[in-house]
BATIPA-857311 format. One record per residue (C-alpha): residue in three letters; x, y, z. Coordinates in Angstrom, 1 decimal, padded with zeros to 4 digits, always signed. Example, Ala and Ser with C-alpha at 12.3 -4.5 7.8 and 13.67 -1.06 7.14 Angstrom:
2
code;X;Y;Z
ALA;+012.3;-004.5;+007.8
SER;+013.7;-001.1;+007.1
This chain:
339
code;X;Y;Z
MET;-002.5;+012.0;+011.7
GLY;-000.9;+014.5;+014.0
LEU;-000.5;+018.2;+013.6
CYS;+003.1;+017.8;+012.4
LEU;+002.0;+015.5;+009.6
PHE;-000.8;+017.9;+008.7
LYS;+001.7;+020.7;+008.3
ALA;+003.7;+018.3;+006.1
ARG;+000.6;+018.1;+003.9
LEU;+000.5;+021.8;+003.7
LEU;+004.2;+021.8;+002.6
HIS;+003.2;+019.5;-000.2
SER;+000.5;+021.9;-001.2
ALA;+003.0;+024.7;-001.5
VAL;+004.8;+022.8;-004.2
GLY;+001.6;+021.9;-006.1
LYS;+000.2;+018.8;-004.4
THR;-003.3;+019.9;-003.5
VAL;-006.7;+018.3;-003.8
SER;-007.4;+020.5;-006.8
SER;-004.2;+019.5;-008.5
VAL;-004.9;+015.8;-007.8
LEU;-008.4;+016.0;-009.1
ALA;-007.8;+018.4;-012.0
ALA;-008.1;+015.7;-014.7
MET;-011.6;+014.8;-013.5
PRO;-014.0;+017.5;-014.8
GLU;-017.0;+015.7;-013.2
ILE;-015.6;+016.6;-009.7
ARG;-016.3;+020.0;-008.2
VAL;-013.8;+021.2;-005.6
ILE;-015.7;+023.5;-003.2
LYS;-014.1;+027.0;-002.9
ARG;-016.2;+028.5;+000.0
GLN;-017.1;+027.0;+003.3
TYR;-020.8;+026.2;+003.6
GLU;-023.1;+023.5;+004.5
PRO;-025.4;+022.0;+001.8
GLN;-028.3;+022.0;+004.2
ASP;-028.4;+025.8;+003.4
GLU;-030.0;+024.5;+000.2
ILE;-031.5;+021.2;+001.1
ALA;-033.9;+020.6;+003.9
PHE;-033.3;+017.5;+006.1
ALA;-035.9;+015.8;+008.2
GLU;-034.8;+014.4;+011.6
GLY;-037.0;+011.7;+013.1
ALA;-037.7;+011.6;+016.8
PRO;-036.1;+008.7;+018.7
THR;-038.4;+006.1;+020.2
ALA;-038.9;+006.6;+023.9
GLU;-038.7;+003.8;+026.4
ASP;-039.0;+003.2;+030.1
SER;-035.7;+002.1;+031.6
GLU;-035.3;-000.2;+034.6
VAL;-034.8;+001.6;+037.9
VAL;-032.4;-000.2;+040.2
GLU;-032.4;+002.2;+043.1
GLY;-035.7;+002.1;+044.9
LYS;-039.0;+001.0;+043.5
GLU;-039.6;+003.9;+041.1
LEU;-037.8;+006.9;+039.7
ALA;-037.5;+009.6;+042.3
ALA;-035.6;+012.9;+042.9
MET;-032.8;+012.8;+045.6
GLN;-030.8;+015.6;+047.1
VAL;-027.0;+015.4;+046.5
SER;-024.6;+016.4;+049.3
GLN;-022.2;+019.0;+048.0
THR;-018.4;+018.9;+048.4
SER;-015.7;+021.4;+047.7
LYS;-013.3;+018.8;+046.3
SER;-013.6;+016.5;+043.3
GLY;-012.1;+013.1;+043.0
PHE;-011.7;+013.3;+039.2
THR;-008.0;+013.3;+038.1
HIS;-008.2;+012.8;+034.3
PHE;-010.5;+014.3;+031.7
ILE;-011.2;+013.3;+028.1
ASP;-013.0;+014.9;+025.2
GLY;-013.0;+014.8;+021.5
ALA;-013.2;+017.4;+018.7
GLN;-013.8;+017.6;+015.0
ARG;-013.6;+020.2;+012.3
SER;-015.0;+019.4;+008.9
ARG;-015.4;+021.2;+005.6
LEU;-017.2;+020.2;+002.4
ALA;-014.3;+019.6;+000.0
PHE;-015.8;+018.3;-003.2
PHE;-018.7;+016.8;-005.0
ASP;-018.1;+013.6;-007.1
GLY;-021.4;+013.8;-009.1
GLN;-024.0;+014.2;-006.3
ALA;-021.8;+012.4;-003.7
PRO;-020.2;+014.8;-001.2
GLY;-016.6;+014.6;+000.0
TYR;-015.7;+016.1;+003.3
MET;-012.3;+017.0;+004.7
ALA;-012.3;+016.3;+008.4
HIS;-009.8;+016.7;+011.3
ILE;-010.8;+014.5;+014.3
SER;-009.0;+014.5;+017.6
ALA;-009.2;+013.4;+021.2
ALA;-007.1;+013.9;+024.3
ILE;-006.9;+013.0;+028.0
LEU;-005.5;+015.7;+030.3
GLU;-004.4;+015.1;+033.8
ARG;-005.1;+017.5;+036.6
VAL;-001.9;+018.6;+038.4
GLU;-002.3;+020.6;+041.6
ARG;-005.8;+021.8;+040.7
GLU;-004.8;+022.7;+037.1
MET;-004.7;+020.5;+034.0
LEU;-001.1;+021.0;+032.9
ARG;-000.2;+017.6;+031.6
CYS;-001.4;+015.7;+028.5
TRP;-001.7;+012.1;+029.3
HIS;-002.3;+011.1;+025.7
GLU;-003.7;+012.6;+022.5
ALA;-004.5;+011.3;+019.0
SER;-005.7;+013.0;+015.8
GLU;-006.3;+012.3;+012.1
LEU;-006.9;+014.3;+009.0
ALA;-008.9;+012.4;+006.3
PHE;-011.3;+012.8;+003.4
PHE;-014.7;+011.1;+003.9
ALA;-016.9;+010.3;+000.9
PRO;-019.3;+007.5;-000.2
THR;-017.8;+004.4;-001.8
GLY;-018.0;+004.0;-005.6
GLY;-016.6;+007.4;-006.6
SER;-013.3;+008.0;-008.3
ALA;-012.2;+011.0;-006.2
LEU;-011.1;+008.9;-003.2
ASP;-009.1;+006.5;-005.3
ALA;-007.2;+009.5;-006.8
LEU;-006.6;+011.0;-003.4
GLU;-005.4;+007.7;-002.0
ARG;-002.9;+007.3;-004.8
ALA;-001.6;+010.8;-003.9
GLU;-001.1;+009.5;-000.3
PHE;-004.0;+011.4;+001.3
LYS;-005.8;+009.6;+004.1
VAL;-009.3;+008.5;+002.9
ARG;-012.3;+007.0;+004.6
ARG;-015.0;+005.3;+002.5
VAL;-018.6;+005.5;+003.6
GLU;-020.9;+002.7;+002.9
VAL;-024.3;+004.0;+001.8
ALA;-027.5;+002.4;+000.4
GLU;-027.8;+002.3;-003.4
GLU;-030.0;+004.9;-005.2
VAL;-030.2;+007.5;-002.4
GLY;-030.4;+011.2;-002.9
MET;-027.9;+013.9;-002.1
SER;-029.4;+014.8;+001.3
ALA;-029.1;+011.1;+002.5
LEU;-025.5;+010.9;+001.1
ILE;-024.5;+014.1;+003.0
GLU;-026.0;+012.9;+006.3
SER;-024.3;+009.5;+005.9
VAL;-020.9;+011.1;+005.5
LYS;-021.4;+013.5;+008.4
THR;-022.5;+010.7;+010.6
LYS;-019.4;+008.7;+009.7
ILE;-017.2;+011.6;+010.7
GLY;-018.9;+011.8;+014.1
THR;-018.6;+008.0;+014.4
ALA;-014.8;+008.2;+013.6
ARG;-014.3;+010.8;+016.3
ASP;-016.3;+008.7;+018.8
GLU;-014.1;+005.7;+017.9
LEU;-011.0;+007.8;+018.5
GLU;-012.3;+008.9;+021.9
SER;-013.3;+005.3;+022.8
LYS;-009.8;+004.0;+022.0
LEU;-008.2;+006.6;+024.4
LYS;-010.8;+005.7;+027.1
VAL;-009.9;+002.0;+026.7
ASP;-006.2;+002.8;+026.8
TRP;-006.6;+004.7;+030.0
MET;-008.7;+001.9;+031.7
ARG;-006.2;-000.7;+030.7
SER;-003.2;+001.3;+031.9
ASP;-004.0;+001.0;+035.6
THR;-003.5;+004.7;+036.0
GLY;-004.7;+005.8;+039.4
GLY;-007.5;+008.2;+040.0
TRP;-010.8;+008.8;+038.2
LEU;-011.5;+009.6;+034.5
LEU;-014.3;+011.9;+033.6
ALA;-015.4;+011.6;+030.0
ASP;-017.5;+014.0;+027.9
GLY;-020.1;+011.6;+026.6
GLY;-021.0;+008.0;+027.3
ILE;-018.6;+005.3;+028.6
ALA;-020.6;+002.1;+028.1
TYR;-019.0;+000.9;+024.9
ALA;-015.4;+001.6;+026.1
ALA;-016.0;+000.0;+029.5
ASN;-017.4;-003.1;+027.8
ARG;-014.2;-003.3;+025.7
ALA;-011.9;-002.8;+028.6
SER;-013.7;-005.1;+031.0
GLY;-013.0;-005.1;+034.7
ASP;-013.8;-002.6;+037.5
HIS;-012.7;+000.9;+036.3
ARG;-013.1;+004.3;+037.9
VAL;-014.6;+006.2;+034.9
ALA;-017.7;+008.3;+034.6
GLY;-019.3;+009.8;+031.6
VAL;-021.4;+013.0;+031.4
ILE;-023.9;+013.3;+028.6
LYS;-025.0;+016.9;+027.8
SER;-027.5;+016.2;+025.1
HIS;-030.7;+014.3;+025.5
ARG;-031.6;+012.8;+022.1
LYS;-032.8;+009.6;+023.6
GLN;-035.6;+009.6;+026.1
TYR;-035.1;+007.0;+028.8
PHE;-038.5;+007.6;+030.5
ALA;-041.7;+008.0;+028.5
LYS;-044.4;+007.9;+031.2
ARG;-045.5;+011.3;+032.1
GLN;-044.9;+010.8;+035.9
SER;-041.3;+009.6;+035.3
ALA;-040.5;+012.2;+032.7
GLU;-041.6;+015.0;+035.1
VAL;-039.3;+013.7;+037.8
VAL;-036.4;+014.2;+035.4
LEU;-037.5;+017.6;+034.1
ASN;-038.5;+019.0;+037.5
LEU;-035.2;+018.2;+039.2
LYS;-033.9;+021.1;+041.2
GLU;-030.3;+022.3;+041.3
CYS;-028.1;+019.7;+043.2
GLU;-030.8;+017.0;+042.8
ARG;-030.4;+013.6;+041.0
THR;-032.7;+010.9;+040.0
SER;-032.6;+007.3;+041.1
VAL;-030.1;+005.1;+039.3
PHE;-031.4;+003.2;+036.3
ILE;-030.0;+000.9;+033.6
ALA;-029.3;+002.8;+030.4
LYS;-029.1;+000.8;+027.2
THR;-026.8;+002.4;+024.6
GLY;-025.5;+001.6;+021.2
ALA;-027.4;+001.4;+017.9
LEU;-029.1;-001.9;+019.0
GLY;-029.1;-001.2;+022.8
GLN;-026.4;-003.7;+023.2
TYR;-024.3;-001.8;+025.8
PHE;-025.3;-001.2;+029.4
ALA;-024.4;+001.4;+032.0
TYR;-025.6;+002.5;+035.4
SER;-027.0;+005.9;+034.9
TRP;-028.9;+008.8;+036.5
TYR;-029.9;+012.4;+035.7
LEU;-028.4;+015.3;+037.6
ARG;-029.3;+019.0;+037.6
LEU;-026.1;+021.1;+037.7
ARG;-027.8;+024.4;+037.5
ASP;-031.4;+025.6;+037.6
ASP;-033.1;+028.6;+036.0
ARG;-036.8;+028.6;+035.8
GLY;-036.6;+031.1;+033.0
GLU;-034.9;+028.5;+030.8
SER;-035.9;+025.2;+029.2
PRO;-036.4;+022.1;+031.4
ALA;-033.1;+020.8;+030.0
PHE;-031.1;+023.7;+031.3
GLY;-028.3;+022.4;+033.5
LEU;-029.5;+018.8;+033.1
VAL;-027.0;+016.1;+032.4
ARG;-027.1;+012.3;+032.4
VAL;-024.3;+010.4;+034.1
GLU;-023.0;+007.0;+033.3
LEU;-020.8;+004.5;+035.3
PRO;-019.6;+001.1;+034.1
PHE;-022.2;-001.7;+034.3
VAL;-020.3;-003.6;+037.1
GLU;-021.2;-004.3;+040.7
ALA;-018.3;-002.0;+041.9
SER;-020.0;+001.0;+040.3
PHE;-023.3;+000.6;+042.2
GLY;-023.3;+002.9;+045.2
TRP;-021.1;+005.6;+043.7
ALA;-024.0;+007.8;+042.5
ASP;-024.0;+010.2;+045.4
GLN;-020.2;+010.7;+045.6
VAL;-019.7;+011.1;+041.8
SER;-022.6;+013.5;+041.7
GLY;-021.0;+015.6;+044.5
TRP;-017.8;+015.7;+042.5
LEU;-019.6;+016.9;+039.4
LEU;-021.2;+019.7;+041.4
ALA;-017.7;+020.7;+042.6
GLU;-016.5;+020.9;+039.0
ARG;-019.0;+023.6;+038.1
ALA;-016.6;+026.4;+039.0
PRO;-015.1;+028.2;+037.3
LEU;-018.0;+028.9;+034.9
SER;-017.4;+027.7;+031.3
LEU;-018.3;+031.0;+029.7
PRO;-018.3;+032.2;+026.9
ASP;-019.4;+028.7;+025.8
MET;-023.1;+028.7;+025.1
ARG;-023.3;+025.3;+026.8
TYR;-022.0;+026.7;+030.1
ASP;-025.0;+025.3;+032.0
ARG;-023.9;+021.7;+031.2
MET;-020.3;+022.2;+030.2
LEU;-017.9;+021.4;+033.1
TYR;-014.8;+023.6;+033.1
PRO;-012.2;+020.7;+033.0
ILE;-013.9;+019.3;+029.9
ARG;-013.9;+022.8;+028.3
ARG;-010.1;+022.9;+029.0
VAL;-009.7;+019.7;+027.1
GLU;-011.8;+021.1;+024.2
MET;-009.7;+024.3;+024.1
PHE;-006.5;+022.2;+024.1
LEU;-007.9;+020.2;+021.1
ASN;-009.2;+023.3;+019.2
ALA;-005.7;+024.9;+019.4
SER;-004.4;+022.0;+017.2
GLN;-007.2;+022.0;+014.6
PRO;-006.4;+023.3;+011.1
SER;-007.8;+026.7;+010.3
GLU;-010.1;+027.4;+007.4
GLU;-007.2;+029.0;+005.7
ALA;-005.1;+025.9;+006.1
MET;-007.9;+023.7;+004.8
GLN;-008.3;+026.0;+001.8
ALA;-004.5;+025.8;+001.1
LEU;-004.7;+022.0;+001.2
LEU;-007.7;+022.1;-001.2
GLY;-005.8;+024.5;-003.4
VAL;-008.7;+027.0;-003.7
């Protein structure tokens, strides 16, 4: 659902069609007036991911390598996704979230990103299956997304399931745009915020697309010697290329390496550290040095005031700002809820 359709929803709310009015006949449902996250009240435990040693395909073992810097980048298109969600109601103990998800590809034109190659967005209500609220909202022509959850789980698990589904829906929207770009035969190189293995697998073929992963929830090297190679990288150094298995079951593959964009010995070992992915095809192998040089060239201007400036490349921040400008405000969400 685009911004224009979202505004149309607000027009409906002005004449009485709001979430509160739709659910008014259901006293068991609580429409949430203020914006807050239930983890303010419920503690959640987050398990550590299982570490594994990945297969190194450049050299005999993982090593640090100096990257040659360049003043010019070969990236021409940039993609990112965004989401804004708000707890909307409780159907018993089952939470319902209102979420706006979006993704966009911007094209660089004469060193500035002035052209939107493609964008997509959707506003929907996410809640576990089995409740009556989503049925009522769907009859009122609101977009709903049902979340499958295990039976007899508590409120904290329900909340985490819904929030995970929102993030997955945003990832799917981003992946669709990546696949569209790869199948379009558009010239140049696409730089994605996040992984590209799943989209490259769907598109198939040799595509000039790279992904930059800023978070490190999964540890690809567990042995102390290998882990220290990654964490002790100096600015403008990368590791050897290895095979990264991604996806819930490790069913997608990518050529990958770590790269230190910036260094500050007064910060954490992950400061300025990113992981790069290229499609798992023969044509990708050998691009690690050149792509790393392009990424180093994309460090300027600095992405302040974003707190992730050490890993956030400016073109990706521009896409994020483009998407944020189209997100509904808290006031607009409250109006749609009718609170």
